C-alpha positions in Angstrom: -53.0 9.2 -44.5 -51.2 11.4 -42.0 -53.0 9.6 -39.2 -52.0 6.2 -40.6 -48.4 7.4 -40.8 -48.4 8.7 -37.3 -49.9 5.4 -36.1 -47.2 3.4 -37.9 -44.5 5.7 -36.4 -45.9 5.2 -32.9 -46.2 1.5 -33.4 -42.6 1.4 -34.6 -41.4 3.4 -31.6 -43.3 1.0 -29.3 -41.6 -2.0 -31.0 -38.1 -0.4 -30.6 -38.8 0.3 -26.9 -40.1 -3.3 -26.4 -37.1 -4.8 -28.2 -34.6 -2.8 -26.1 -33.3 -0.4 -28.7 -29.9 1.0 -27.8 -30.0 4.2 -25.8 -27.4 6.8 -25.6 -24.6 5.8 -23.2 -24.6 7.7 -19.9 -21.8 10.2 -19.6 -18.7 8.8 -17.9 -17.7 10.1 -14.6 -14.6 12.2 -14.4 -11.4 10.1 -14.0 -10.3 12.3 -11.0 -13.2 13.3 -8.7 -12.8 16.5 -6.8 -13.2 14.7 -3.5 -10.2 12.5 -4.3 -8.0 15.5 -4.1 -9.9 18.0 -2.0 -10.7 15.7 0.9 -7.1 14.6 1.5 -6.0 18.3 1.4 -8.7 19.1 3.9 -7.6 16.4 6.2 -4.0 17.7 5.9 -5.1 21.2 6.7 -7.1 20.0 9.8 -4.0 18.1 11.0 -1.7 21.1 10.5 -4.2 23.3 12.3 -4.4 20.9 15.3 -0.6 20.7 15.3 -0.3 24.4 15.4 -3.0 24.7 18.1 -1.3 22.2 20.4 2.2 23.6 20.0 1.7 27.4 19.4 -1.9 28.3 20.2 -2.5 26.5 23.5 1.2 25.6 24.1 0.3 22.2 25.5 3.5 20.6 24.3 7.0 22.0 24.8 8.5 23.2 21.4 11.7 21.2 22.0 9.8 17.9 22.0 7.4 18.9 19.2 8.2 22.1 17.4 5.4 24.1 15.7 4.7 23.4 12.0 6.2 26.7 10.9 9.4 25.9 12.7 9.6 22.5 11.1 8.9 24.0 7.7 11.8 26.4 8.1 14.1 23.6 9.2 13.0 21.5 6.2 13.8 24.3 3.7 17.1 25.1 5.5 18.2 21.5 5.6 16.9 20.5 2.2 20.4 20.0 0.8 20.8 17.1 3.3 17.2 15.8 3.7 16.3 15.5 0.0 19.2 13.2 -0.8 18.5 11.3 2.3 14.9 10.9 1.2 16.1 9.4 -2.1 18.2 6.8 -0.2 15.3 5.9 2.1 12.8 5.7 -0.8 15.1 3.5 -2.8 15.7 1.1 0.1 12.0 1.0 0.9 10.9 0.2 -2.7 13.6 -2.4 -3.2 12.9 -4.1 0.1 9.2 -4.1 -0.6 9.7 -5.7 -4.0 11.9 -8.4 -2.6 9.4 -9.2 0.2 6.6 -9.2 -2.3 8.3 -11.8 -4.5 9.2 -14.0 -1.6 5.9 -13.5 0.2 3.8 -14.4 -2.8 5.9 -17.5 -3.5 5.7 -18.7 0.2 2.0 -18.0 0.3 1.5 -20.1 -2.9 3.5 -22.9 -1.3 1.4 -22.8 1.8 -1.8 -22.7 -0.2 -0.7 -25.6 -2.5 -0.1 -28.1 0.3 -1.8 -28.5 3.7 1.3 -30.4 4.9 3.6 -27.5 4.0 1.3 -25.1 5.8 1.2 -27.2 8.9 5.0 -27.6 8.9 6.0 -23.9 8.4 3.0 -21.8 9.4 4.0 -21.9 13.1 7.6 -20.9 12.2 6.4 -17.9 10.2 4.3 -16.8 13.1 7.2 -17.1 15.5 9.5 -15.1 13.2 6.8 -12.4 12.8 6.4 -12.2 16.6 10.0 -11.4 17.2 10.5 -7.6 18.0 12.3 -6.4 14.9 14.0 -3.5 16.6 15.8 -6.0 18.8 17.3 -7.5 15.7 18.8 -4.3 14.4 22.3 -4.6 16.1 22.4 -8.3 15.3 21.7 -7.7 11.6 24.8 -5.5 11.3 26.9 -8.3 12.8 25.2 -11.0 10.7 25.0 -9.4 7.2 27.5 -6.5 7.5 27.2 -2.8 6.8 25.7 -1.2 3.8 22.2 -1.7 2.5 21.9 -5.4 3.5 20.7 -4.8 7.1 18.2 -2.2 5.9 16.7 -4.5 3.2 16.7 -7.4 5.7 14.7 -5.3 8.2 12.2 -4.2 5.5 11.8 -7.9 4.4 11.2 -9.1 8.0 8.5 -6.5 8.6 6.8 -6.9 5.2 6.7 -10.5 4.3 4.2 -11.9 6.8 1.1 -9.9 5.7 1.9 -10.7 2.1 2.3 -14.4 2.9 -0.9 -14.5 4.9 -3.0 -12.6 2.3 -1.7 -14.7 -0.6 -2.4 -18.0 1.2 -5.8 -16.8 2.3 -6.7 -15.6 -1.2 -5.7 -18.8 -2.9 -7.5 -21.0 -0.4 -10.8 -19.1 -0.5 -11.7 -19.3 -4.2 -15.5 -18.9 -4.7 -17.1 -22.4 -4.9 -19.0 -21.6 -8.1 -15.8 -20.6 -9.9 -14.0 -23.8 -8.7 -17.0 -25.9 -9.8 -16.9 -24.2 -13.2 -13.2 -25.0 -13.7 -13.8 -28.7 -12.7 -16.8 -29.0 -15.0 -14.7 -27.7 -17.9 -12.0 -30.4 -17.1 -9.4 -27.6 -16.6 -5.9 -28.7 -15.5 -4.4 -27.6 -12.3 -2.4 -24.9 -14.0 -5.3 -23.7 -16.0 -7.5 -23.5 -12.9 -4.8 -21.7 -11.1 -4.1 -19.2 -13.8 -7.7 -18.6 -14.9 -9.6 -18.9 -11.7 -7.7 -19.1 -8.4 -5.1 -16.4 -9.0 -7.5 -13.8 -10.4 -9.9 -14.5 -7.5 -7.0 -14.1 -5.0 -5.6 -10.9 -6.4 -7.8 -8.5 -4.4 -6.8 -10.3 -1.2 -3.2 -10.2 -2.2 -3.3 -6.5 -2.8 -4.8 -6.1 0.7 -1.6 -7.6 2.1 0.5 -5.5 -0.1 -1.2 -2.3 1.1 -0.7 -3.4 4.7 3.0 -4.1 4.0 3.8 -0.9 2.2 3.8 1.4 5.3 5.7 -1.3 7.1 8.4 -1.2 4.5 9.0 2.5 5.3 9.1 1.7 9.0 11.6 -1.1 8.4 13.8 1.1 6.2 14.0 3.7 8.9 14.7 1.2 11.7 17.4 -0.4 9.6 19.0 2.9 9.0 19.3 3.4 12.7 21.9 0.6 12.8 23.6 1.0 9.4 25.8 3.5 7.6 23.2 4.3 5.0 22.6 8.1 5.2 18.9 8.0 4.8 16.2 9.8 6.8 16.5 7.4 9.7 20.2 8.2 10.0 19.5 11.9 9.8 16.9 11.6 12.6 19.5 10.2 14.9 22.1 12.8 13.9 19.9 15.8 14.3 18.3 14.5 17.5 21.8 13.9 18.9 22.8 17.6 18.5 19.5 18.8 19.8 18.0 20.0 16.5 14.6 18.4 17.0 13.0 20.7 14.3 15.1 19.2 11.5 14.6 15.7 13.0 10.8 16.3 12.8 11.2 17.6 9.3 12.8 14.2 8.4 9.8 12.4 10.0 7.4 14.5 8.0 9.3 13.5 4.8 9.0 9.9 5.8 5.2 10.3 6.2 4.9 12.0 2.9 6.9 9.3 1.2 4.7 6.6 2.7 1.6 8.4 1.4 2.9 8.7 -2.1 4.1 5.0 -2.2 0.7 3.8 -0.9 -1.2 5.9 -3.4 1.0 4.5 -6.2 0.2 1.0 -5.1 -3.5 1.8 -5.0 -3.3 3.1 -8.5 -1.6 -0.1 -9.6 -4.4 -2.1 -8.0 -7.1 -0.1 -9.8 -5.2 -0.5 -13.1 -4.5 -4.3 -12.7 -7.9 -5.2 -11.2 -10.5 -3.2 -13.2 -13.2 -5.8 -12.5 -13.2 -5.4 -8.7 -15.1 -2.2 -8.6 -17.6 -3.4 -11.2 -18.4 -6.6 -9.2 -18.4 -5.3 -5.6 -20.7 -2.8 -3.9 -19.5 0.7 -3.6 -19.7 2.7 -0.3 
């Protein structure tokens, strides 16, 4: 009797294994991996060590042109009452200009992707505008749009919009053929195919353009502040460099770099939140 029961139990277990009985779900990975924090900190430490070695250890660079990191840190703490408000001004102008260029760039990219004639008409003009050295436009922007934040936002827009336009147009015109065929087989309207197929398929490419444009937005804000009355970090760099305080000027540059890293990381987090299917459908490194 016991043998029969054991046989039935084994037979039942075999049937469950054959029918694919649910197994316990594997433990999820930690939301924040140690390498995601530790490796950037290690890279920053190596960079600081190389900076110190070049300026203080081997003295390959004169401290006036590139002060050692400890001197820049002292200048940053001493001038924080000026540099921190300036950081807020530059960050605000960077974000606002980036959002404006994103809205305009996506719309222009959609227009280029929707009509081949529109693309042929305006694509050369966009390339020409992008090829103009933006720093040469700085003094002209003050004359054209006046003082205040307008020249800064215009400079940010000019630097950012082209990669966003290009990535949007490329993403919308390279929809996978199987998805396009599926939409046609279901008799989807143009709007339904765009909303359900083309736009979701183009979003990864669009975010590539956005991530390229984000550091350019910080560069545009600083260049714009060189020629405006906005007392951001770009303005402070000119002021401190003019009086020979290169340590504080370099402290402002370090703040610009840190701001760019934070904004880029925030955009990457938005991408992971908005496109959860990308990692699941693409190969990981």
